[in-house]
TORPA-4810 file (N, C-alpha, C, O; in nm, 3 decimals):
<nodes>
NODE_1_8.912_-6.365_-4.604_8.776_-6.329_-4.644_8.685_-6.452_-4.645_8.562_-6.437_-4.646_M
NODE_2_8.743_-6.572_-4.645_8.664_-6.694_-4.650_8.576_-6.713_-4.526_8.476_-6.784_-4.534_E
NODE_3_8.611_-6.653_-4.413_8.528_-6.668_-4.294_8.398_-6.588_-4.305_8.311_-6.600_-4.219_N
NODE_4_8.384_-6.507_-4.410_8.262_-6.430_-4.431_8.169_-6.498_-4.532_8.071_-6.439_-4.577_N
NODE_5_8.200_-6.622_-4.567_8.121_-6.696_-4.665_7.990_-6.740_-4.600_7.986_-6.786_-4.486_V
NODE_6_7.883_-6.725_-4.676_7.751_-6.766_-4.627_7.712_-6.895_-4.696_7.696_-6.901_-4.818_I
NODE_7_7.696_-6.999_-4.614_7.654_-7.130_-4.662_7.523_-7.165_-4.591_7.525_-7.209_-4.476_M
NODE_8_7.413_-7.145_-4.659_7.283_-7.168_-4.597_7.245_-7.316_-4.599_7.273_-7.388_-4.695_L
NODE_9_7.181_-7.359_-4.492_7.123_-7.493_-4.487_6.991_-7.486_-4.563_6.938_-7.378_-4.586_K
NODE_10_6.938_-7.601_-4.602_6.813_-7.604_-4.679_6.699_-7.534_-4.604_6.620_-7.461_-4.664_K
NODE_11_6.692_-7.557_-4.472_6.586_-7.496_-4.392_6.600_-7.343_-4.390_6.501_-7.270_-4.401_E
NODE_12_6.724_-7.296_-4.377_6.748_-7.151_-4.374_6.711_-7.090_-4.508_6.644_-6.986_-4.514_Q
NODE_13_6.753_-7.153_-4.616_6.722_-7.102_-4.750_6.571_-7.097_-4.771_6.518_-6.999_-4.823_R
NODE_14_6.503_-7.204_-4.730_6.358_-7.212_-4.743_6.290_-7.100_-4.663_6.197_-7.036_-4.711_S
NODE_15_6.338_-7.078_-4.541_6.281_-6.974_-4.455_6.299_-6.835_-4.518_6.207_-6.754_-4.516_E
NODE_16_6.417_-6.809_-4.573_6.442_-6.680_-4.638_6.358_-6.662_-4.764_6.305_-6.554_-4.790_L
NODE_17_6.345_-6.769_-4.842_6.263_-6.761_-4.965_6.116_-6.737_-4.931_6.050_-6.657_-4.997_E
NODE_18_6.065_-6.804_-4.828_5.927_-6.782_-4.783_5.909_-6.638_-4.736_5.807_-6.574_-4.764_Q
NODE_19_6.008_-6.588_-4.664_6.001_-6.451_-4.613_5.989_-6.351_-4.727_5.912_-6.256_-4.720_F
NODE_20_6.066_-6.373_-4.833_6.068_-6.282_-4.948_5.938_-6.291_-5.027_5.888_-6.189_-5.076_V
NODE_21_5.882_-6.411_-5.040_5.767_-6.434_-5.127_5.631_-6.407_-5.063_5.537_-6.372_-5.134_K
NODE_22_5.619_-6.424_-4.932_5.487_-6.417_-4.870_5.478_-6.307_-4.766_5.578_-6.264_-4.709_T
NODE_23_5.356_-6.263_-4.743_5.329_-6.169_-4.635_5.359_-6.024_-4.671_5.423_-5.995_-4.771_G
NODE_24_5.311_-5.936_-4.586_5.337_-5.793_-4.600_5.449_-5.760_-4.504_5.435_-5.774_-4.382_V
NODE_25_5.560_-5.717_-4.560_5.679_-5.695_-4.478_5.748_-5.565_-4.516_5.721_-5.506_-4.621_R
NODE_26_5.836_-5.522_-4.429_5.918_-5.405_-4.453_6.009_-5.431_-4.573_6.069_-5.538_-4.584_S
NODE_27_6.019_-5.333_-4.663_6.105_-5.346_-4.780_6.250_-5.367_-4.736_6.324_-5.443_-4.799_V
NODE_28_6.289_-5.301_-4.631_6.425_-5.313_-4.579_6.457_-5.457_-4.540_6.564_-5.509_-4.572_R
NODE_29_6.363_-5.522_-4.471_6.385_-5.660_-4.427_6.384_-5.757_-4.545_6.460_-5.854_-4.546_L
NODE_30_6.298_-5.733_-4.642_6.293_-5.819_-4.761_6.424_-5.805_-4.838_6.478_-5.904_-4.887_V
NODE_31_6.475_-5.684_-4.849_6.602_-5.661_-4.918_6.715_-5.734_-4.846_6.801_-5.793_-4.910_T
NODE_32_6.713_-5.730_-4.714_6.816_-5.801_-4.637_6.812_-5.951_-4.667_6.916_-6.015_-4.683_R
NODE_33_6.692_-6.006_-4.673_6.677_-6.149_-4.703_6.727_-6.180_-4.844_6.793_-6.281_-4.866_A
NODE_34_6.695_-6.092_-4.940_6.739_-6.112_-5.079_6.891_-6.109_-5.089_6.951_-6.186_-5.164_K
NODE_35_6.954_-6.020_-5.013_7.101_-6.011_-5.014_7.162_-6.141_-4.966_7.256_-6.192_-5.026_V
NODE_36_7.110_-6.195_-4.858_7.164_-6.320_-4.803_7.143_-6.435_-4.902_7.232_-6.518_-4.920_I
NODE_37_7.027_-6.440_-4.966_7.002_-6.543_-5.067_7.101_-6.531_-5.183_7.150_-6.631_-5.235_L
NODE_38_7.131_-6.409_-5.222_7.225_-6.386_-5.332_7.369_-6.421_-5.292_7.447_-6.465_-5.376_A
NODE_39_7.403_-6.400_-5.165_7.538_-6.428_-5.117_7.561_-6.576_-5.086_7.675_-6.619_-5.069_L
NODE_40_7.453_-6.652_-5.079_7.462_-6.793_-5.043_7.546_-6.871_-5.144_7.523_-6.863_-5.265_D
NODE_41_7.642_-6.946_-5.094_7.730_-7.026_-5.180_7.697_-7.175_-5.175_7.759_-7.253_-5.247_R
NODE_42_7.603_-7.216_-5.095_7.569_-7.358_-5.087_7.502_-7.402_-5.218_7.425_-7.326_-5.277_S
NODE_43_7.531_-7.521_-5.262_7.476_-7.578_-5.385_7.507_-7.496_-5.510_7.439_-7.510_-5.612_D
NODE_44_7.607_-7.412_-5.503_7.643_-7.331_-5.619_7.794_-7.333_-5.637_7.870_-7.330_-5.540_K
NODE_45_7.834_-7.339_-5.759_7.977_-7.324_-5.785_8.008_-7.175_-5.800_8.112_-7.127_-5.755_K
NODE_46_7.916_-7.105_-5.863_7.933_-6.961_-5.883_7.829_-6.886_-5.800_7.710_-6.920_-5.804_E
NODE_47_7.871_-6.788_-5.728_7.778_-6.703_-5.654_7.784_-6.564_-5.714_7.877_-6.531_-5.788_H
NODE_48_7.687_-6.484_-5.682_7.686_-6.347_-5.735_7.791_-6.262_-5.664_7.811_-6.274_-5.543_L
NODE_49_7.856_-6.180_-5.738_7.955_-6.088_-5.681_7.882_-5.972_-5.614_7.768_-5.940_-5.647_R
NODE_50_7.950_-5.911_-5.519_7.892_-5.800_-5.442_7.845_-5.689_-5.535_7.736_-5.634_-5.517_I
NODE_51_7.926_-5.656_-5.634_7.891_-5.547_-5.727_7.763_-5.581_-5.803_7.678_-5.494_-5.824_T
NODE_52_7.748_-5.705_-5.843_7.631_-5.748_-5.918_7.506_-5.743_-5.829_7.400_-5.697_-5.872_R
NODE_53_7.520_-5.788_-5.706_7.407_-5.783_-5.611_7.367_-5.638_-5.588_7.249_-5.605_-5.584_I
NODE_54_7.466_-5.553_-5.574_7.444_-5.410_-5.553_7.362_-5.350_-5.668_7.268_-5.274_-5.646_S
NODE_55_7.399_-5.385_-5.790_7.328_-5.335_-5.908_7.186_-5.391_-5.915_7.091_-5.317_-5.942_E
NODE_56_7.171_-5.521_-5.891_7.040_-5.586_-5.899_6.941_-5.532_-5.797_6.824_-5.508_-5.829_Q
NODE_57_6.987_-5.512_-5.673_6.896_-5.471_-5.566_6.893_-5.320_-5.544_6.809_-5.269_-5.470_L
NODE_58_6.983_-5.249_-5.610_6.984_-5.104_-5.599_7.027_-5.053_-5.462_6.974_-4.954_-5.412_G
NODE_59_7.123_-5.122_-5.402_7.175_-5.077_-5.273_7.327_-5.066_-5.280_7.390_-5.126_-5.367_I
NODE_60_7.384_-4.990_-5.191_7.529_-4.968_-5.189_7.603_-5.095_-5.148_7.552_-5.177_-5.072_A
NODE_61_7.724_-5.110_-5.199_7.807_-5.225_-5.166_7.832_-5.232_-5.015_7.833_-5.341_-4.956_R
NODE_62_7.852_-5.117_-4.954_7.879_-5.114_-4.810_7.761_-5.171_-4.731_7.781_-5.237_-4.628_Q
NODE_63_7.640_-5.146_-4.779_7.521_-5.203_-4.713_7.522_-5.356_-4.722_7.480_-5.424_-4.628_N
NODE_64_7.568_-5.408_-4.834_7.574_-5.553_-4.851_7.672_-5.613_-4.750_7.644_-5.715_-4.688_I
NODE_65_7.787_-5.548_-4.734_7.885_-5.596_-4.635_7.826_-5.592_-4.494_7.848_-5.683_-4.415_Y
NODE_66_7.753_-5.485_-4.464_7.691_-5.471_-4.331_7.586_-5.579_-4.309_7.577_-5.637_-4.200_A
NODE_67_7.505_-5.607_-4.411_7.402_-5.711_-4.402_7.466_-5.848_-4.382_7.420_-5.928_-4.300_I
NODE_68_7.573_-5.873_-4.456_7.646_-5.999_-4.444_7.700_-6.017_-4.302_7.688_-6.124_-4.243_Q
NODE_69_7.758_-5.911_-4.250_7.812_-5.913_-4.113_7.701_-5.939_-4.012_7.718_-6.018_-3.919_K
NODE_70_7.586_-5.871_-4.029_7.472_-5.890_-3.938_7.422_-6.034_-3.941_7.391_-6.092_-3.837_D
NODE_71_7.415_-6.092_-4.062_7.366_-6.230_-4.075_7.461_-6.327_-4.005_7.416_-6.417_-3.933_F
NODE_72_7.588_-6.310_-4.026_7.687_-6.399_-3.965_7.689_-6.386_-3.812_7.722_-6.482_-3.742_L
NODE_73_7.652_-6.269_-3.761_7.650_-6.247_-3.617_7.519_-6.293_-3.553_7.513_-6.316_-3.432_A
NODE_74_7.412_-6.306_-3.633_7.280_-6.342_-3.581_7.277_-6.487_-3.535_7.346_-6.573_-3.589_A
NODE_75_7.193_-6.512_-3.434_7.179_-6.647_-3.379_7.102_-6.739_-3.473_7.128_-6.859_-3.481_E
NODE_76_7.006_-6.679_-3.545_6.923_-6.757_-3.636_6.871_-6.667_-3.747_6.887_-6.545_-3.742_S
NODE_77_6.809_-6.728_-3.847_6.750_-6.651_-3.956_6.639_-6.563_-3.901_6.624_-6.447_-3.940_V
NODE_78_6.561_-6.618_-3.810_6.451_-6.543_-3.749_6.502_-6.418_-3.676_6.445_-6.310_-3.689_E
NODE_79_6.609_-6.435_-3.600_6.667_-6.321_-3.527_6.720_-6.217_-3.624_6.709_-6.097_-3.598_A
NODE_80_6.777_-6.261_-3.735_6.831_-6.171_-3.836_6.720_-6.090_-3.901_6.739_-5.972_-3.932_F
NODE_81_6.603_-6.151_-3.922_6.494_-6.085_-3.993_6.404_-6.000_-3.903_6.315_-5.931_-3.953_L
NODE_82_6.424_-6.004_-3.773_6.342_-5.922_-3.682_6.404_-5.784_-3.669_6.526_-5.768_-3.668_K
NODE_83_6.317_-5.686_-3.659_6.365_-5.550_-3.634_6.408_-5.540_-3.489_6.341_-5.592_-3.399_R
NODE_84_6.518_-5.474_-3.468_6.569_-5.457_-3.333_6.489_-5.347_-3.263_6.469_-5.239_-3.319_K
NODE_85_6.444_-5.374_-3.142_6.370_-5.275_-3.064_6.466_-5.170_-3.012_6.577_-5.200_-2.970_K
NODE_86_6.422_-5.048_-3.016_6.501_-4.936_-2.964_6.511_-4.945_-2.814_6.412_-4.974_-2.746_R
NODE_87_6.630_-4.921_-2.760_6.647_-4.924_-2.615_6.600_-4.794_-2.551_6.542_-4.795_-2.442_E
NODE_88_6.625_-4.685_-2.618_6.583_-4.554_-2.568_6.506_-4.483_-2.677_6.532_-4.505_-2.796_T
NODE_89_6.413_-4.397_-2.640_6.340_-4.323_-2.743_6.434_-4.224_-2.812_6.538_-4.188_-2.756_P
NODE_90_6.398_-4.179_-2.933_6.485_-4.086_-3.005_6.506_-3.955_-2.930_6.613_-3.895_-2.939_P
NODE_91_6.406_-3.912_-2.858_6.417_-3.790_-2.778_6.370_-3.826_-2.637_6.263_-3.884_-2.619_V
NODE_92_6.450_-3.791_-2.539_6.413_-3.821_-2.401_6.286_-3.745_-2.362_6.264_-3.633_-2.407_A
NODE_93_6.204_-3.807_-2.280_6.079_-3.745_-2.236_6.111_-3.620_-2.154_6.195_-3.622_-2.064_A
NODE_94_6.041_-3.514_-2.185_6.064_-3.387_-2.116_5.993_-3.387_-1.981_6.044_-3.335_-1.882_K
NODE_95_5.875_-3.447_-1.980_5.795_-3.450_-1.857_5.826_-3.579_-1.782_5.787_-3.688_-1.823_V
NODE_96_5.896_-3.564_-1.671_5.929_-3.679_-1.587_5.818_-3.699_-1.484_5.727_-3.617_-1.474_T
NODE_97_5.827_-3.805_-1.409_5.728_-3.832_-1.305_5.723_-3.723_-1.200_5.617_-3.690_-1.147_G
NODE_98_5.840_-3.665_-1.170_5.848_-3.557_-1.072_5.773_-3.433_-1.122_5.695_-3.373_-1.048_D
NODE_99_5.796_-3.396_-1.247_5.729_-3.280_-1.306_5.579_-3.306_-1.311_5.498_-3.218_-1.280_V
NODE_100_5.542_-3.426_-1.350_5.401_-3.464_-1.358_5.335_-3.450_-1.221_5.224_-3.397_-1.211_E
NODE_101_5.401_-3.497_-1.118_5.346_-3.489_-0.982_5.327_-3.343_-0.939_5.225_-3.309_-0.879_A
NODE_102_5.423_-3.257_-0.972_5.411_-3.115_-0.937_5.294_-3.049_-1.009_5.220_-2.970_-0.949_H
NODE_103_5.276_-3.081_-1.136_5.167_-3.022_-1.213_5.031_-3.070_-1.161_4.937_-2.992_-1.150_I
NODE_104_5.021_-3.199_-1.130_4.896_-3.252_-1.075_4.865_-3.188_-0.941_4.750_-3.152_-0.913_I
NODE_105_4.966_-3.174_-0.857_4.946_-3.111_-0.726_4.901_-2.966_-0.744_4.814_-2.918_-0.673_A
NODE_106_4.962_-2.898_-0.841_4.925_-2.759_-0.868_4.781_-2.750_-0.916_4.708_-2.659_-0.877_L
NODE_107_4.738_-2.844_-1.000_4.601_-2.844_-1.052_4.500_-2.869_-0.941_4.384_-2.829_-0.953_A
NODE_108_4.543_-2.934_-0.833_4.453_-2.964_-0.722_4.442_-2.849_-0.621_4.359_-2.852_-0.531_C
NODE_109_4.527_-2.748_-0.638_4.521_-2.633_-0.546_4.415_-2.534_-0.595_4.356_-2.551_-0.701_T
NODE_110_4.394_-2.431_-0.513_4.299_-2.326_-0.550_4.355_-2.243_-0.664_4.476_-2.221_-0.672_E
NODE_111_4.268_-2.198_-0.752_4.310_-2.118_-0.867_4.371_-1.986_-0.818_4.338_-1.940_-0.709_A
NODE_112_4.460_-1.926_-0.896_4.521_-1.799_-0.856_4.416_-1.687_-0.846_4.309_-1.696_-0.906_P
NODE_113_4.448_-1.582_-0.769_4.352_-1.472_-0.754_4.310_-1.414_-0.890_4.393_-1.396_-0.979_P
NODE_114_4.183_-1.388_-0.904_4.130_-1.333_-1.028_4.081_-1.439_-1.124_4.028_-1.407_-1.230_G
NODE_115_4.097_-1.565_-1.089_4.053_-1.675_-1.177_3.961_-1.767_-1.099_3.986_-1.797_-0.981_Y
NODE_116_3.855_-1.813_-1.165_3.758_-1.902_-1.101_3.815_-2.045_-1.091_3.784_-2.117_-0.996_A
NODE_117_3.897_-2.084_-1.189_3.954_-2.219_-1.190_4.084_-2.218_-1.271_4.115_-2.121_-1.341_R
NODE_118_4.158_-2.328_-1.259_4.280_-2.344_-1.337_4.245_-2.372_-1.483_4.152_-2.449_-1.511_W
NODE_119_4.317_-2.312_-1.574_4.305_-2.346_-1.716_4.435_-2.417_-1.755_4.533_-2.413_-1.681_T
NODE_120_4.433_-2.480_-1.867_4.553_-2.550_-1.914_4.667_-2.452_-1.936_4.783_-2.481_-1.905_L
NODE_121_4.634_-2.336_-1.991_4.736_-2.233_-2.017_4.793_-2.181_-1.885_4.914_-2.161_-1.873_K
NODE_122_4.706_-2.158_-1.788_4.753_-2.110_-1.657_4.844_-2.213_-1.592_4.948_-2.177_-1.535_L
NODE_123_4.807_-2.339_-1.599_4.890_-2.445_-1.541_5.027_-2.453_-1.608_5.130_-2.469_-1.542_L
NODE_124_5.028_-2.441_-1.741_5.157_-2.448_-1.812_5.244_-2.327_-1.777_5.364_-2.342_-1.757_S
NODE_125_5.185_-2.208_-1.771_5.263_-2.088_-1.737_5.315_-2.094_-1.593_5.430_-2.059_-1.567_L
NODE_126_5.230_-2.138_-1.501_5.269_-2.145_-1.360_5.376_-2.253_-1.337_5.464_-2.237_-1.252_K
NODE_127_5.370_-2.362_-1.414_5.470_-2.468_-1.403_5.608_-2.418_-1.442_5.709_-2.454_-1.381_S
NODE_128_5.612_-2.334_-1.544_5.739_-2.275_-1.589_5.785_-2.171_-1.486_5.903_-2.164_-1.452_V
NODE_129_5.691_-2.091_-1.438_5.723_-1.986_-1.338_5.781_-2.047_-1.210_5.873_-1.992_-1.150_E
NODE_130_5.726_-2.161_-1.169_5.772_-2.227_-1.046_5.892_-2.320_-1.071_5.935_-2.392_-0.982_L
NODE_131_5.946_-2.316_-1.194_6.064_-2.395_-1.234_6.045_-2.546_-1.221_6.139_-2.619_-1.189_N
NODE_132_5.924_-2.593_-1.247_5.902_-2.737_-1.253_5.966_-2.792_-1.380_6.016_-2.904_-1.385_F
NODE_133_5.961_-2.706_-1.485_6.007_-2.745_-1.618_6.045_-2.619_-1.695_5.996_-2.510_-1.663_I
NODE_134_6.132_-2.632_-1.795_6.176_-2.515_-1.873_6.063_-2.455_-1.956_6.043_-2.334_-1.957_D
NODE_135_5.990_-2.542_-2.024_5.874_-2.498_-2.102_5.781_-2.617_-2.120_5.825_-2.732_-2.125_S
NODE_136_5.653_-2.587_-2.128_5.552_-2.692_-2.148_5.430_-2.629_-2.213_5.390_-2.518_-2.177_I
NODE_137_5.373_-2.698_-2.307_5.256_-2.646_-2.376_5.129_-2.685_-2.301_5.126_-2.785_-2.229_S
NODE_138_5.026_-2.605_-2.319_4.897_-2.640_-2.258_4.847_-2.778_-2.306_4.781_-2.850_-2.230_P
NODE_139_4.879_-2.814_-2.429_4.836_-2.943_-2.484_4.903_-3.059_-2.408_4.840_-3.161_-2.383_K
NODE_140_5.030_-3.041_-2.373_5.101_-3.144_-2.296_5.039_-3.156_-2.157_5.024_-3.267_-2.104_T
NODE_141_5.004_-3.043_-2.098_4.939_-3.045_-1.967_4.805_-3.117_-1.978_4.769_-3.195_-1.889_V
NODE_142_4.733_-3.092_-2.086_4.605_-3.158_-2.107_4.622_-3.309_-2.117_4.547_-3.384_-2.055_E
NODE_143_4.721_-3.355_-2.196_4.745_-3.498_-2.210_4.782_-3.561_-2.076_4.737_-3.671_-2.043_R
NODE_144_4.864_-3.491_-2.001_4.910_-3.539_-1.871_4.790_-3.556_-1.776_4.779_-3.659_-1.709_L
NODE_145_4.703_-3.457_-1.770_4.587_-3.463_-1.681_4.486_-3.568_-1.729_4.425_-3.638_-1.648_L
NODE_146_4.469_-3.578_-1.860_4.375_-3.675_-1.916_4.422_-3.817_-1.885_4.342_-3.905_-1.854_K
NODE_147_4.553_-3.838_-1.894_4.611_-3.969_-1.865_4.581_-4.013_-1.722_4.561_-4.131_-1.696_K
NODE_148_4.577_-3.919_-1.632_4.549_-3.947_-1.492_4.401_-3.926_-1.455_4.365_-3.930_-1.338_R
NODE_149_4.317_-3.904_-1.556_4.173_-3.884_-1.538_4.143_-3.769_-1.443_4.055_-3.779_-1.357_S
NODE_150_4.216_-3.660_-1.459_4.193_-3.541_-1.377_4.126_-3.436_-1.466_4.174_-3.405_-1.575_I
NODE_151_4.013_-3.383_-1.416_3.937_-3.282_-1.490_3.952_-3.148_-1.420_3.955_-3.142_-1.297_S
NODE_152_3.961_-3.041_-1.497_3.973_-2.907_-1.441_3.838_-2.844_-1.412_3.832_-2.735_-1.355_L
NODE_153_3.730_-2.911_-1.451_3.596_-2.852_-1.431_3.547_-2.881_-1.291_3.436_-2.840_-1.255_I
</nodes>
């Protein structure tokens, strides 16, 4: 368990203390910094126990272990305190470039018989009918056309 000991250098400790004390930051990131400061064994004979840190900060012991592991794996204090960017969105985009191209092409054609022009609702219904996409709302069609500066008027 000794390889999980956190011994901060003066600069690292100073950086973490500044992070906690100044600026408007995410509570999650400030808590992570506080955990590392509490786990630090440099210049101390006694350090806080995991259970005590858990009680003081109001987080689960398992979270403390995870934070400790993240800190030890991080390249620097700065890297540890940055939020990781998501690689993929939480939900994949329904409208792909191919679907977008089909809808734009459809909007550029003549309106169906009985209609003077394409409406957003007509475009969304026709897109589903022609199997461009499973379902699409008129609002999504509107955003798509607006993004490409295409007007139905």
